[in-house]
PAMI-951988 format. One record per residue (C-alpha): residue number from 1; residue in one letter; x, y, z. Coordinates in nm, 2 decimals. Example, Ala and Ser with C-alpha at 12.3 -4.5 7.8 and 13.67 -1.06 7.14 Angstrom:
2
+-----+------+--------+--------+--------+
!  nr ! rest !     xx !     yy !     zz !
+-----+------+--------+--------+--------+
!   1 !    a !   1.23 !  -0.45 !   0.78 !
!   2 !    s !   1.37 !  -0.11 !   0.71 !
+-----+------+--------+--------+--------+
//
This chain:
237
+-----+------+--------+--------+--------+
!  nr ! rest !     xx !     yy !     zz !
+-----+------+--------+--------+--------+
!   1 !    m !  -1.98 !  -0.50 !   0.17 !
!   2 !    p !  -1.89 !  -0.15 !   0.18 !
!   3 !    a !  -1.54 !  -0.05 !   0.03 !
!   4 !    v !  -1.46 !   0.13 !   0.36 !
!   5 !    r !  -1.48 !  -0.16 !   0.60 !
!   6 !    e !  -1.59 !  -0.16 !   0.94 !
!   7 !    y !  -1.19 !  -0.09 !   1.00 !
!   8 !    l !  -0.94 !   0.07 !   0.84 !
!   9 !    l !  -0.56 !   0.01 !   0.87 !
!  10 !    f !  -0.35 !   0.35 !   0.81 !
!  11 !    v !   0.01 !   0.25 !   0.73 !
!  12 !    d !   0.35 !   0.41 !   0.66 !
!  13 !    t !   0.70 !   0.28 !   0.60 !
!  14 !    e !   1.04 !   0.47 !   0.62 !
!  15 !    t !   1.29 !   0.26 !   0.42 !
!  16 !    s !   1.68 !   0.19 !   0.36 !
!  17 !    g !   1.65 !   0.26 !   0.02 !
!  18 !    i !   1.42 !   0.30 !  -0.32 !
!  19 !    p !   1.38 !  -0.01 !  -0.54 !
!  20 !    q !   1.53 !  -0.05 !  -0.84 !
!  21 !    d !   1.29 !  -0.19 !  -1.10 !
!  22 !    w !   0.95 !  -0.24 !  -0.96 !
!  23 !    n !   0.86 !  -0.51 !  -1.17 !
!  24 !    q !   1.10 !  -0.76 !  -1.01 !
!  25 !    p !   1.03 !  -1.07 !  -0.78 !
!  26 !    y !   1.06 !  -0.98 !  -0.38 !
!  27 !    s !   1.30 !  -1.30 !  -0.41 !
!  28 !    v !   1.56 !  -1.06 !  -0.64 !
!  29 !    l !   1.86 !  -1.00 !  -0.39 !
!  30 !    g !   1.94 !  -0.64 !  -0.43 !
!  31 !    n !   1.65 !  -0.51 !  -0.57 !
!  32 !    w !   1.43 !  -0.40 !  -0.31 !
!  33 !    p !   1.52 !  -0.18 !  -0.06 !
!  34 !    h !   1.45 !  -0.29 !   0.35 !
!  35 !    i !   1.18 !  -0.17 !   0.57 !
!  36 !    a !   1.37 !   0.03 !   0.84 !
!  37 !    q !   1.09 !   0.16 !   1.05 !
!  38 !    l !   0.70 !   0.04 !   1.00 !
!  39 !    a !   0.44 !   0.22 !   1.22 !
!  40 !    w !   0.04 !   0.16 !   1.14 !
!  41 !    v !  -0.29 !   0.29 !   1.30 !
!  42 !    v !  -0.62 !   0.14 !   1.32 !
!  43 !    y !  -0.97 !   0.30 !   1.31 !
!  44 !    t !  -1.29 !   0.24 !   1.31 !
!  45 !    r !  -1.50 !   0.33 !   1.00 !
!  46 !    d !  -1.66 !   0.63 !   1.20 !
!  47 !    g !  -1.32 !   0.79 !   1.29 !
!  48 !    q !  -1.27 !   0.62 !   1.63 !
!  49 !    e !  -0.89 !   0.51 !   1.67 !
!  50 !    i !  -0.81 !   0.13 !   1.82 !
!  51 !    k !  -0.45 !   0.11 !   1.88 !
!  52 !    a !  -0.12 !   0.25 !   1.75 !
!  53 !    e !   0.17 !   0.05 !   1.67 !
!  54 !    n !   0.54 !   0.18 !   1.56 !
!  55 !    h !   0.86 !   0.01 !   1.52 !
!  56 !    y !   1.18 !   0.01 !   1.42 !
!  57 !    i !   1.35 !  -0.29 !   1.26 !
!  58 !    l !   1.74 !  -0.44 !   1.35 !
!  59 !    p !   1.99 !  -0.38 !   1.05 !
!  60 !    s !   2.11 !  -0.73 !   1.08 !
!  61 !    d !   2.11 !  -0.76 !   0.69 !
!  62 !    y !   2.09 !  -0.44 !   0.52 !
!  63 !    d !   2.26 !  -0.02 !   0.52 !
!  64 !    v !   2.05 !   0.27 !   0.52 !
!  65 !    s !   2.15 !   0.47 !   0.21 !
!  66 !    s !   2.28 !   0.82 !   0.28 !
!  67 !    a !   2.02 !   0.97 !   0.11 !
!  68 !    s !   1.77 !   0.80 !   0.31 !
!  69 !    v !   1.94 !   0.92 !   0.64 !
!  70 !    s !   1.89 !   1.25 !   0.51 !
!  71 !    v !   1.51 !   1.23 !   0.47 !
!  72 !    h !   1.43 !   1.01 !   0.79 !
!  73 !    g !   1.73 !   1.02 !   0.99 !
!  74 !    l !   1.74 !   0.69 !   1.11 !
!  75 !    t !   2.11 !   0.59 !   1.09 !
!  76 !    r !   2.24 !   0.28 !   1.18 !
!  77 !    e !   2.32 !   0.29 !   1.52 !
!  78 !    f !   1.98 !   0.42 !   1.59 !
!  79 !    l !   1.86 !   0.14 !   1.41 !
!  80 !    l !   2.11 !  -0.14 !   1.65 !
!  81 !    a !   1.96 !   0.07 !   1.97 !
!  82 !    h !   1.59 !   0.08 !   1.93 !
!  83 !    g !   1.53 !  -0.16 !   1.63 !
!  84 !    k !   1.36 !  -0.55 !   1.68 !
!  85 !    p !   1.39 !  -0.86 !   1.48 !
!  86 !    r !   1.20 !  -0.82 !   1.14 !
!  87 !    h !   0.99 !  -1.13 !   1.17 !
!  88 !    e !   0.88 !  -1.00 !   1.51 !
!  89 !    v !   0.73 !  -0.66 !   1.39 !
!  90 !    m !   0.62 !  -0.79 !   1.03 !
!  91 !    h !   0.39 !  -1.12 !   1.26 !
!  92 !    q !   0.28 !  -0.79 !   1.42 !
!  93 !    l !   0.14 !  -0.62 !   1.14 !
!  94 !    f !   0.05 !  -1.01 !   1.01 !
!  95 !    q !  -0.19 !  -1.03 !   1.30 !
!  96 !    d !  -0.34 !  -0.74 !   1.31 !
!  97 !    l !  -0.46 !  -0.77 !   0.94 !
!  98 !    l !  -0.57 !  -1.12 !   0.98 !
!  99 !    r !  -0.81 !  -0.98 !   1.31 !
! 100 !    y !  -0.94 !  -0.68 !   1.17 !
! 101 !    e !  -0.96 !  -0.74 !   0.81 !
! 102 !    p !  -0.91 !  -0.36 !   0.73 !
! 103 !    l !  -0.94 !  -0.16 !   0.44 !
! 104 !    v !  -0.56 !  -0.10 !   0.41 !
! 105 !    v !  -0.48 !   0.31 !   0.35 !
! 106 !    a !  -0.14 !   0.48 !   0.26 !
! 107 !    h !  -0.01 !   0.78 !   0.09 !
! 108 !    f !   0.19 !   0.65 !  -0.21 !
! 109 !    m !   0.04 !   0.30 !  -0.15 !
! 110 !    k !   0.25 !   0.15 !  -0.41 !
! 111 !    l !   0.56 !   0.19 !  -0.21 !
! 112 !    d !   0.40 !   0.05 !   0.04 !
! 113 !    f !   0.22 !  -0.23 !  -0.10 !
! 114 !    h !   0.55 !  -0.39 !  -0.20 !
! 115 !    m !   0.76 !  -0.27 !   0.13 !
! 116 !    l !   0.54 !  -0.48 !   0.35 !
! 117 !    g !   0.49 !  -0.74 !   0.06 !
! 118 !    v !   0.90 !  -0.75 !   0.06 !
! 119 !    g !   0.89 !  -0.77 !   0.46 !
! 120 !    f !   0.68 !  -1.04 !   0.49 !
! 121 !    y !   0.85 !  -1.20 !   0.22 !
! 122 !    r !   1.19 !  -1.17 !   0.39 !
! 123 !    a !   1.00 !  -1.24 !   0.71 !
! 124 !    g !   0.90 !  -1.58 !   0.59 !
! 125 !    l !   0.54 !  -1.49 !   0.63 !
! 126 !    e !   0.26 !  -1.50 !   0.41 !
! 127 !    n !   0.13 !  -1.15 !   0.27 !
! 128 !    p !  -0.21 !  -1.13 !   0.40 !
! 129 !    l !  -0.19 !  -0.74 !   0.22 !
! 130 !    e !  -0.26 !  -0.93 !  -0.07 !
! 131 !    m !  -0.65 !  -1.05 !   0.02 !
! 132 !    l !  -0.79 !  -0.74 !   0.14 !
! 133 !    p !  -0.86 !  -0.41 !  -0.04 !
! 134 !    t !  -0.64 !  -0.12 !  -0.04 !
! 135 !    f !  -0.67 !   0.26 !  -0.10 !
! 136 !    c !  -0.41 !   0.54 !  -0.23 !
! 137 !    t !  -0.51 !   0.86 !  -0.07 !
! 138 !    m !  -0.22 !   1.02 !  -0.33 !
! 139 !    l !  -0.41 !   0.89 !  -0.63 !
! 140 !    t !  -0.72 !   1.09 !  -0.50 !
! 141 !    t !  -0.53 !   1.41 !  -0.49 !
! 142 !    s !  -0.48 !   1.53 !  -0.81 !
! 143 !    r !  -0.83 !   1.74 !  -0.82 !
! 144 !    f !  -0.63 !   1.94 !  -0.57 !
! 145 !    v !  -0.35 !   2.02 !  -0.81 !
! 146 !    r !  -0.34 !   2.36 !  -0.99 !
! 147 !    p !  -0.45 !   2.38 !  -1.41 !
! 148 !    g !  -0.20 !   2.30 !  -1.58 !
! 149 !    q !   0.02 !   2.07 !  -1.40 !
! 150 !    q !   0.02 !   1.70 !  -1.40 !
! 151 !    g !   0.09 !   1.46 !  -1.07 !
! 152 !    y !  -0.01 !   1.43 !  -0.70 !
! 153 !    l !   0.03 !   1.61 !  -0.39 !
! 154 !    r !   0.28 !   1.47 !  -0.15 !
! 155 !    l !   0.14 !   1.38 !   0.20 !
! 156 !    g !   0.26 !   1.72 !   0.38 !
! 157 !    e !   0.09 !   1.92 !   0.10 !
! 158 !    l !  -0.23 !   1.76 !   0.11 !
! 159 !    y !  -0.22 !   1.77 !   0.50 !
! 160 !    e !  -0.16 !   2.18 !   0.51 !
! 161 !    r !  -0.45 !   2.22 !   0.22 !
! 162 !    l !  -0.66 !   2.08 !   0.40 !
! 163 !    f !  -0.57 !   2.20 !   0.74 !
! 164 !    h !  -0.41 !   2.48 !   0.66 !
! 165 !    e !  -0.09 !   2.42 !   0.88 !
! 166 !    p !   0.24 !   2.29 !   0.78 !
! 167 !    l !   0.26 !   1.89 !   0.88 !
! 168 !    q !   0.56 !   1.90 !   1.14 !
! 169 !    r !   0.80 !   1.62 !   1.17 !
! 170 !    q !   0.78 !   1.43 !   0.84 !
! 171 !    h !   0.92 !   1.13 !   0.76 !
! 172 !    d !   0.84 !   0.97 !   1.06 !
! 173 !    a !   0.66 !   0.68 !   1.00 !
! 174 !    l !   0.42 !   0.70 !   1.31 !
! 175 !    v !   0.35 !   1.07 !   1.22 !
! 176 !    d !   0.27 !   0.99 !   0.82 !
! 177 !    a !   0.03 !   0.71 !   0.98 !
! 178 !    y !  -0.16 !   0.95 !   1.17 !
! 179 !    a !  -0.16 !   1.22 !   0.91 !
! 180 !    t !  -0.28 !   0.99 !   0.63 !
! 181 !    a !  -0.56 !   0.91 !   0.85 !
! 182 !    r !  -0.62 !   1.26 !   0.93 !
! 183 !    c !  -0.66 !   1.33 !   0.59 !
! 184 !    f !  -0.84 !   1.07 !   0.49 !
! 185 !    f !  -1.17 !   1.13 !   0.75 !
! 186 !    e !  -1.14 !   1.49 !   0.63 !
! 187 !    l !  -1.18 !   1.34 !   0.27 !
! 188 !    w !  -1.45 !   1.13 !   0.35 !
! 189 !    n !  -1.64 !   1.40 !   0.57 !
! 190 !    k !  -1.66 !   1.66 !   0.35 !
! 191 !    g !  -1.81 !   1.43 !   0.11 !
! 192 !    d !  -1.49 !   1.41 !  -0.16 !
! 193 !    l !  -1.46 !   1.03 !  -0.07 !
! 194 !    t !  -1.67 !   0.78 !  -0.09 !
! 195 !    d !  -1.74 !   0.44 !  -0.09 !
! 196 !    k !  -1.78 !   0.46 !  -0.49 !
! 197 !    i !  -1.47 !   0.60 !  -0.51 !
! 198 !    v !  -1.25 !   0.36 !  -0.21 !
! 199 !    a !  -1.39 !   0.13 !  -0.49 !
! 200 !    a !  -1.32 !   0.26 !  -0.82 !
! 201 !    q !  -0.93 !   0.24 !  -0.73 !
! 202 !    a !  -0.69 !  -0.06 !  -0.89 !
! 203 !    q !  -0.57 !  -0.27 !  -0.68 !
! 204 !    f !  -0.18 !  -0.35 !  -0.65 !
! 205 !    r !  -0.05 !  -0.68 !  -0.76 !
! 206 !    r !   0.26 !  -0.83 !  -0.62 !
! 207 !    p !   0.55 !  -0.82 !  -0.92 !
! 208 !    g !   0.61 !  -1.13 !  -1.16 !
! 209 !    l !   0.23 !  -1.28 !  -1.11 !
! 210 !    e !   0.07 !  -1.32 !  -1.46 !
! 211 !    p !  -0.28 !  -1.20 !  -1.49 !
! 212 !    e !  -0.57 !  -1.38 !  -1.42 !
! 213 !    p !  -0.74 !  -1.53 !  -1.71 !
! 214 !    n !  -1.03 !  -1.37 !  -1.85 !
! 215 !    y !  -1.22 !  -1.74 !  -1.85 !
! 216 !    s !  -1.58 !  -1.57 !  -1.97 !
! 217 !    v !  -1.37 !  -1.47 !  -2.26 !
! 218 !    i !  -1.20 !  -1.82 !  -2.32 !
! 219 !    l !  -1.55 !  -1.97 !  -2.29 !
! 220 !    a !  -1.71 !  -1.72 !  -2.53 !
! 221 !    g !  -1.43 !  -1.80 !  -2.83 !
! 222 !    l !  -1.48 !  -2.18 !  -2.78 !
! 223 !    l !  -1.86 !  -2.13 !  -2.85 !
! 224 !    l !  -1.77 !  -1.90 !  -3.12 !
! 225 !    l !  -1.50 !  -2.18 !  -3.27 !
! 226 !    a !  -1.76 !  -2.43 !  -3.18 !
! 227 !    l !  -2.04 !  -2.27 !  -3.40 !
! 228 !    l !  -1.82 !  -2.16 !  -3.73 !
! 229 !    v !  -1.69 !  -2.57 !  -3.73 !
! 230 !    l !  -2.06 !  -2.66 !  -3.69 !
! 231 !    a !  -2.17 !  -2.40 !  -4.00 !
! 232 !    t !  -1.90 !  -2.56 !  -4.23 !
! 233 !    y !  -2.05 !  -2.88 !  -4.13 !
! 234 !    f !  -2.33 !  -2.81 !  -4.27 !
! 235 !    l !  -2.25 !  -2.62 !  -4.55 !
! 236 !    l !  -2.00 !  -2.90 !  -4.69 !
! 237 !    f !  -2.26 !  -3.16 !  -4.66 !
+-----+------+--------+--------+--------+
//
């Protein structure tokens, strides 16, 4: 199957704060912030938009930090007026992930991957994202950073680099999801992104999981040990 699947789902979250420790399980109280706004857009591989979703989540069990409000403007009053129950929103995303089985794309996927994982956990749902390929557009931007500098471009910086115009209304999840999609397809159509590049990007894992054992290495070690024991036996007898 090609790395860029028949469907792509571009996602963005706006949150109540930032994680305290990225390596802690989702069950640790107070470590992981909450999703305040969640938006996603589904496209076909050739760039045709299929659907778009934009939802706010009721702050029934969380507060939004003042620092976060200064970034995205989502106050408690706004969320109380426009928000929906977490389970309702996460279940809708759950259904779309199962229906389309997409390549899931975000700018700064590390944050969105974990925030979605936390959201599914708190909603009491399985996390289908763990079974799907993901791709982070931010991690591809190092080529655009000036010589001598390190790091990656923010979404607005990448957007302006590609389209020579500023990205308006940044830090609205739906705006950012659409902008990520536009950047992805621009890079794809120019040949700066390929199936090979997408497939080569490492996948994220839920924190607290032990690495999968390398059974081929284990079997090779056991075989070598058996041969050594056998050789020792013949030398002695």
